N, C-alpha and C positions, 0 to 999 in steps of 0.2 A: 687703319689712319694715316697719313702721314704730315711729314714737321720739315716745312721748307726751310730753311738757312739763308739768306738773299743780302748779297752785299751785293750796295748800292753807291757809289758817286753822293758827296754830302750836297753835292750842286743839284741832284735831282731827288735827294731822299724826302724831302715835303712833298713831292708831287705823289709818290709812290706811297710813302702814309695818307692821304688825304686821299687819295684813288681804292687804295685797299681796304681802310675804313669804311669807307661811302660803296665798294660792292654787298659791305656784310663780313669782311672778314676781320680777324680779332689778331692784333699785333704786339708784339714786344720790339722794341727799336732799341739797340743796347750803337755807342759811336766807338767805331774803331777806327783802327788805321794800317792803309798798304803800308806791305816790307818795302815795295820796290822804289814808290816817289814818297814814302810817307807824309801822303796825303791823306786828307780824311775821309772817311768813309761812314755809312750808317750799317749795322746788318739787323735784318727783319728775322725774328722768329716769326715763323706763323705755322698753328696747326689745325687741320682740314681735314676732310674725309676724301680721298683717293678721287671721288669725280669731281673734285674744287681745284685741283691741282691744273687743269691745263687753262681756265679762266683766272686762277692766280698767276699765275706764269704771264697771258697775254694784260694784265693789268701792270703789271710790271716792267710787261717789255715795253708798254706802251709812252710809262713814264720815266724809262729810265736810258737818256738819250747818250749814243758814240759823239764824240769831238776828238778833235788835234789839239795838242797841247805842243808848244815850243820848250825844249827842255833844254838848258845851258850844258855844254861839253861841260863833261867828267873823266878826268885821266885816271882812271882807281889800276890800268894795267890787264883789267879785266876780257874788255872788249875790244880786239881789233878795229881801229877807225873808229870810233864814237867817241872818240874828242877830237874828230877832227871838225868842228864845227857846232850849231846849233841844230838841234836833230827834234823830229816833227815825229814826236808819239799818239799814240790813240788811246782813251783815257774814255772814263763812263762805263756804259749801259751796266749790265747786271750783272752775277756770276750767282749763279741755285744751285743749293743744295738738296736733293729729295731725296728724305728719310723714312723707312720705315717704321713705325711706333709700333711697338709690342702692346701699350698699356698705356692709358693718360687719365689721373686720377686731377679733377679740379677741387680741392680743398678751400 
């Protein structure tokens, strides 16, 4: 058994949630916040069998899009050249952790 923790941008969370549920996966969605941009995310917790991992990853991949965002300059002194104008950064997509589950109990 596996446990997937999928961190998805809030812009894509509805599509990921709906698609995973439509594909028969049981998901728990938790609101979360990223540390770098402080943007809203959703973290999905999905328990599944090992042979379902690739299918779940494909559903997440299809429904979480990468995009570019303009970030205003910030001068915190830690990143040379970062404060020299608007910076374009990549956001979105998904970060997925796949963990082994020793035991699963549904009460």
